[in-house]
C-alpha positions in Angstrom: -33.2 57.5 59.5 -30.4 58.8 57.5 -28.5 55.6 58.3 -31.2 53.5 57.1 -31.7 55.5 53.9 -28.0 55.2 53.4 -28.5 51.5 53.2 -31.5 51.5 50.8 -30.8 54.7 48.6 -27.7 53.3 46.7 -29.8 50.4 45.4 -32.3 52.7 43.9 -29.7 55.1 42.6 -28.7 52.4 40.2 -32.3 51.8 39.3 -32.6 55.5 38.9 -29.6 55.6 36.7 -31.0 53.1 34.3 -34.3 55.0 34.2 -32.4 58.3 33.6 -30.2 56.8 30.9 -33.3 55.5 28.9 -35.3 58.6 29.5 -32.5 60.9 28.1 -31.7 58.5 25.1 -28.3 57.6 26.5 -29.2 53.9 26.6 -31.6 52.5 23.8 -34.8 50.9 24.8 -33.8 47.9 22.7 -30.6 47.6 24.6 -32.6 47.4 27.9 -34.4 44.3 26.4 -31.0 42.7 25.6 -29.6 43.6 29.3 -32.8 42.1 30.9 -32.4 38.9 28.8 -28.8 38.7 29.9 -29.7 39.1 33.6 -33.0 37.2 33.8 -31.9 34.2 31.7 -28.3 33.9 32.3 -26.6 36.0 35.1 -29.3 35.7 37.7 -29.9 31.9 37.1 -26.1 31.5 37.6 -26.4 33.4 41.0 -29.3 31.2 42.1 -27.7 28.1 40.9 -24.6 28.8 43.1 -26.5 30.0 46.1 -28.7 26.9 46.2 -25.9 24.5 45.2 -23.8 25.7 48.2 -26.5 26.4 50.6 -26.5 24.4 53.9 -30.1 23.1 53.5 -30.0 21.6 57.0 -29.3 24.9 58.5 -31.2 27.2 56.3 -34.4 25.4 55.6 -37.2 26.1 58.0 -40.8 25.2 57.5 -42.1 28.2 59.5 -39.9 30.7 57.4 -41.8 29.4 54.5 -45.2 29.3 56.2 -44.6 33.1 57.6 -43.6 34.3 54.0 -45.9 32.4 51.8 -48.8 32.5 54.3 -48.7 36.4 54.1 -48.2 36.2 50.3 -51.3 33.9 50.0 -53.3 36.2 52.2 -52.5 39.3 50.1 -53.2 37.3 46.8 -56.7 36.7 48.3 -57.1 40.3 49.5 -56.0 41.6 46.3 -58.4 39.5 44.2 -61.4 40.0 46.4 -60.9 43.7 46.7 -60.3 44.2 43.0 -63.5 42.4 42.4 -65.8 43.8 45.2 -64.3 47.3 45.7 -63.0 48.3 42.3 -65.5 46.2 40.1 -62.8 44.6 38.0 -63.6 41.5 35.9 -62.4 38.3 37.5 -59.2 37.8 35.2 -58.2 41.4 36.1 -58.7 40.6 39.7 -56.5 37.6 39.6 -53.7 39.6 37.9 -53.9 42.3 40.6 -53.8 39.6 43.4 -50.7 38.1 41.7 -49.1 41.5 41.8 -50.0 41.8 45.5 -48.3 38.5 46.2 -45.1 38.5 44.0 -42.6 40.6 45.8 -39.3 41.6 43.9 -37.4 39.1 45.9 -34.2 39.0 43.6 -33.7 42.4 42.1 -34.5 44.3 45.3 -34.8 41.9 48.1 -31.2 40.6 47.8 -29.3 43.8 47.5 -31.3 45.5 50.3 -30.8 42.6 52.7 -27.1 42.4 51.7 -26.4 46.1 52.3 -28.3 46.1 55.5 -27.0 43.0 57.1 -24.1 41.5 55.0 -23.6 38.8 52.5 -23.7 36.2 55.3 -27.5 37.1 55.9 -28.7 36.0 52.6 -29.3 32.3 53.3 -33.0 32.6 54.4 -33.5 34.9 51.3 -32.3 32.2 49.1 -34.7 29.7 50.8 -37.7 31.9 50.0 -36.5 32.7 46.5 -36.1 28.8 45.9 -40.0 28.5 46.0 -41.1 32.0 45.0 -41.6 31.6 41.2 -42.9 28.1 41.5 -45.4 28.9 44.4 -46.6 32.3 42.8 -47.1 31.0 39.3 -48.8 27.8 40.6 -51.4 29.9 42.5 -51.8 32.6 39.8 -51.9 30.3 36.8 -54.2 27.8 38.4 -56.7 30.4 39.6 -56.6 32.3 36.2 -57.1 29.1 34.3 -60.0 28.0 36.5 -61.6 31.5 36.4 -61.3 31.5 32.5 -62.1 27.9 32.2 -59.6 27.5 29.5 -57.9 24.3 30.9 -58.9 21.4 33.1 -57.3 18.4 34.5 -54.2 17.4 32.7 -54.3 20.4 30.4 -54.3 22.6 33.5 -51.2 20.7 34.8 -49.5 21.0 31.6 -50.2 24.7 31.4 -48.8 25.3 34.9 -45.8 23.0 34.4 -44.8 24.7 31.0 -44.9 28.1 32.6 -42.8 27.2 35.6 -40.2 24.7 34.0 -39.4 26.9 31.0 -38.5 29.7 33.3 -34.7 30.2 33.4 -34.7 31.2 37.1 -36.5 27.8 38.0 -34.0 25.9 35.8 -31.1 27.5 37.8 -32.7 26.8 41.2 -33.6 23.2 40.2 -29.9 22.5 39.0 -28.7 24.0 42.1 -30.9 21.6 44.1 -29.6 18.7 42.1 -26.0 19.5 42.8 -26.7 20.1 46.4 -28.5 16.9 46.9 -26.0 14.9 44.9 -23.0 16.3 46.8 -21.0 16.8 43.5 -18.3 19.4 43.8 -18.4 22.3 41.2 -15.0 22.3 39.3 -13.1 25.3 40.2 -12.7 26.6 36.6 -16.7 26.3 36.3 -17.0 28.1 39.6 -14.7 30.9 38.6 -16.8 31.5 35.4 -20.0 31.5 37.4 -18.5 34.0 39.8 -17.7 36.3 36.9 -21.6 36.1 35.8 -22.6 36.4 39.3 -20.7 39.7 39.9 -22.5 41.2 36.9 -25.9 40.0 37.8 -27.4 42.5 40.5 -26.0 45.7 39.2 -26.9 45.1 35.6 -30.4 43.8 36.6 -30.9 46.9 38.8 -29.9 49.2 35.8 -32.1 47.3 33.5 -35.0 47.4 35.9 -34.7 51.2 35.7 -34.8 51.2 32.0 -37.8 48.9 32.0 -39.7 51.0 34.5 -39.3 54.0 32.1 -41.8 52.2 29.8 -44.6 52.2 32.4 -46.3 55.6 32.6 -48.5 55.8 35.7 -52.0 56.7 34.4 -55.5 56.0 35.6 -56.9 53.7 38.2 -55.4 55.6 41.2 -57.4 53.8 43.8 -56.5 50.3 42.6 -52.8 51.3 42.4 -52.7 53.0 45.9 -54.4 49.9 47.4 -52.2 47.4 45.7 -49.0 49.5 47.0 -50.4 49.3 50.4 -50.9 45.5 50.2 -47.4 44.9 48.7 -45.4 47.4 51.0 -47.3 47.4 54.3 -49.8 44.5 54.6 -47.5 41.6 53.5 -44.4 42.4 55.5 -46.8 43.1 58.4 -48.4 39.8 58.0 -45.0 38.1 57.6 -43.7 39.8 60.7 -46.6 38.6 62.8 -46.5 35.1 61.5 -42.7 35.0 62.0 -43.2 36.1 65.6 -45.6 33.4 66.3 -43.5 30.8 64.8 -40.4 32.0 66.7 -38.2 32.8 63.7 -34.6 33.7 64.4 -33.5 37.2 64.0 -31.8 36.4 60.6 -34.8 34.6 59.3 -37.2 37.4 60.4 -35.0 40.1 58.8 -34.8 38.2 55.4 -38.5 37.3 55.4 -39.8 40.8 56.2 -37.4 42.6 54.0 -38.3 40.3 51.1 -42.0 40.8 51.7 -41.5 44.5 51.8 -40.2 44.9 48.4 -42.5 46.2 45.6 -44.1 43.8 43.0 -41.5 42.5 40.6 -41.4 42.6 36.8 -42.9 39.1 36.9 -46.1 40.7 38.0 -46.3 42.5 34.8 -45.3 39.5 32.8 -48.2 37.5 34.3 -50.7 40.3 33.5 -49.3 40.6 30.0 -49.4 36.8 29.4 -53.1 37.0 29.9 -53.7 40.4 28.4 -55.5 41.9 31.6 -54.8 44.7 34.1 -51.7 45.6 32.3 -51.9 49.3 33.0 -52.7 48.9 36.8 -49.8 46.4 37.4 -47.3 48.3 35.3 -48.0 51.5 37.2 -48.0 49.6 40.5 -44.6 48.2 39.7 -43.1 51.6 38.9 -44.7 53.6 41.8 -44.3 50.7 44.3 -40.4 50.5 43.4 -40.1 54.1 44.2 -42.0 53.9 47.4 -39.8 50.9 48.5 -37.1 53.4 49.4 -39.3 54.7 52.3 -41.1 51.3 52.9 -37.8 49.4 53.3 -36.3 52.0 55.6 -39.5 51.8 57.8 -39.2 47.9 58.1 -35.4 48.1 58.8 -36.1 50.4 61.6 -38.6 47.9 63.2 -36.5 44.9 62.7 -34.0 43.8 65.3 
């Protein structure tokens, strides 16, 4: 158990350092916004661009890997929506935001560093395959369902709303550019790659520190039952379903590790961004992001103990 915690805890120590720095006034709250803009719109897109551009798609792309991960994510979205509506009596828009949080694991800021520390940099190929579709899939499901429930957009207007949300996202732009380079076979100039590498080295540490600062804003309050339920869906049910589907589909050891570890991560900041975009369930989702991120220390250790 101590060996497993030694893998996971350093990641969360960096998150905790960011939380502590903002709490004690050592790092201004406004500086956190600037740091997160740098990581989310520049450094991490560079990381994803390079990873996708150099990914051996013939070796890493596996349909059942995506079915295992996104089948479990879709099930948790449905469970979250229905439970929020039937058990917790939330309005439909709130329920959609709660289901979105259950579906959207923090695949980049937590999934990548935990997988890398546990299994090494060479194990990240399946992670990048999952991440390549994550924002597009989750926003497609979430926005489409929300717009249908709210009856705010139909037909072409609905497609335009979904498209704008996805293709103005810097992470999606980095992933799309990476696929273009990968498919075209064009080499990245050495000087350009050296510059990208400088950005990449800053991406995850800065993002983890910034995540801690962002989490300081989200004070857990009220809606305890919904928060506990949502944490259980995110940290236990989604990785459990992913593991079961992966076993049925015969995923390799490396694919199973990446899929389950990614699924076991707490909801990401994008879950709060989605709730804030529609002005619904913000307190529940923000509290779940905060509490779930802390619980991920134990959850990740549990799943790492189970994985081969």
